[in-house]
N, C-alpha and C positions, 0 to 999 in steps of 0.2 A: 823244567815246567814252563809251559807258555801260558801266558795269561791273555784270554781273549776278550776283546772289548768290541761290542757291536753299538754303533752310533745310529739312531734312528732320529732324522730331522723332520720336522712338519712345519709347515706354514699355515696358519689358520686365517681364513677370512670369515669374519664375524665368529660363529661357532662351528663352522664346518671345516673339516681338513681339506686343503686344496692340493698340497704336493707332499709327498713323503718320500724319502730315499734312504738308503741303508749302506753303511761302509762298514767293513769288517777288517779290523786291525790286529794282526798278531804281534804281541810284544813279549820278548823274553823276559822272564822274571830276573830279578837282580842275582847276580852271582850263580846263575843257573846256565847249564849248556844245553844246547838243543839235542834232541835225540838223534842217534845216527840214522842213516837212511835204512839200515837193516833192523831196527828195532823201534818201537814206539815208546812213549813215555812210561808205559806199564811194563815194558820189557818183551812184550809180544812182538812177533814178526809183523812187519808192514808189508810183506810181500803181497802185491796185489794179484798175483796170478790166481788165487783163490776166491777173489772177490768177482760175483757176478753183477756187473754194472749195467748189463743190457736193459733192465728195466728202467734204470735212471736215464739212459741215453734214450730210449724210446719216449719216456715221459717228457724229456727236454724237447724232443723233435714235436710231439704233440702239443705241448706247452707253448713252444714258439709258434705254432700254427693258431693257437687259441688267441695269443696276443695279436698275431697278424690279423685274424679275422675281425676281432673286436675293434682294432684301429680302423679298419676299412669300412665297418658297417655300423659302428656305434650302437649296436643292438643290445637289448638287455639279455638275450639268450647268450651271445657270445660273452658279455661281461660275466655271466654266471659261470660260463664254462672255464674262464680264466681263473676264477676262484677254486673251482672243482680240480683243475689241473695243478693248481698250486698245493692242494692237498695230496694229490698223486705223487707229486715229486717229494713231498715231504715223507712218504712212505718208501720211496726207492733208496737203494744203498749206492751212492757214487764211490769212485775211487778215492782214497784218502787225499790225494793231491787236489781234489776239487771240492772238498767239504766246505770250506769258507764260501766259496762261490755259489755252491747250491743254497746255502743259506741265504745269500744275498738275492739270488734269483727267487726263492720261495717267498722271502718277506716282500721283495718288490711286487711280486704277482698278487700276492695277498692285499697289499696296499692299492694296487690298481683296481682289483675287484671291489674293494670297499668304496673307492672314490667313484669308479664309473657305476656303481649301482645307484649312487645319488645324482650323478650329473654324467650321462653316457658321452658327452662331447666335451669333458674337461681336458683342457689343452695340457695341463701338467701331467695328468694321468697319461695321455697320449705319449708325452715326452720320456716318462719313465717306462712305458711299455715298449717302445722302440729301442731305448737304450738297454733294457733287460733283454729283449729278443736278440739284439746284436751280441751281447754276452753269451747268450745260449748257442747262437750260430758259431761263435769262435770256439767254445768246447767242442761241438759237434764236428766242426772242421778238424780240430787237433786229434780227435779219436777216430775220425773216419775221413782218409783223404778223398774218397769218392763222394762224400757229401757235397751238394751244390746248393747254394742259397739262391733264392728267386729274387732277392733284394729287398729293400725297405718297403713296408706297406705305405700306401698313399692314404692319408687320413681323411676319412669321410667318402672315399671313392665310391663305395657300393652302399653308401647310407641311403634309406628310404626318405 
């Protein structure tokens, strides 16, 4: 049995949240053995061949675009879209090997959405958005060798 701990840190400036991040750590329980690759903790097969993760990969691609757009425009519409895509990712089914990573991406996107709603040009939210997008790109590249990234967004490049 694995115990999962999710640590969320936040720095506060006066009463507003400025920066938030998420770290997921899987820690084996004492005297427990990890499940074999062919079975999960409940004994069910963990064969990923029957898992349709196409919705999750599509949501990752679109979510990465949402983060990219907001970082470059600082617009409230793009900020709202980041939050919307976090909800879409939450409803998608990723491969088992990416479950903790998806949780991190979803948490970070929701936090970016909350912070940018209050301060569209918040530098800490921009930093979290870029690092989260890079994580999303790495998953997409692992799953699709043909996926090509256009590079990091330039903060504020298309801001009005």
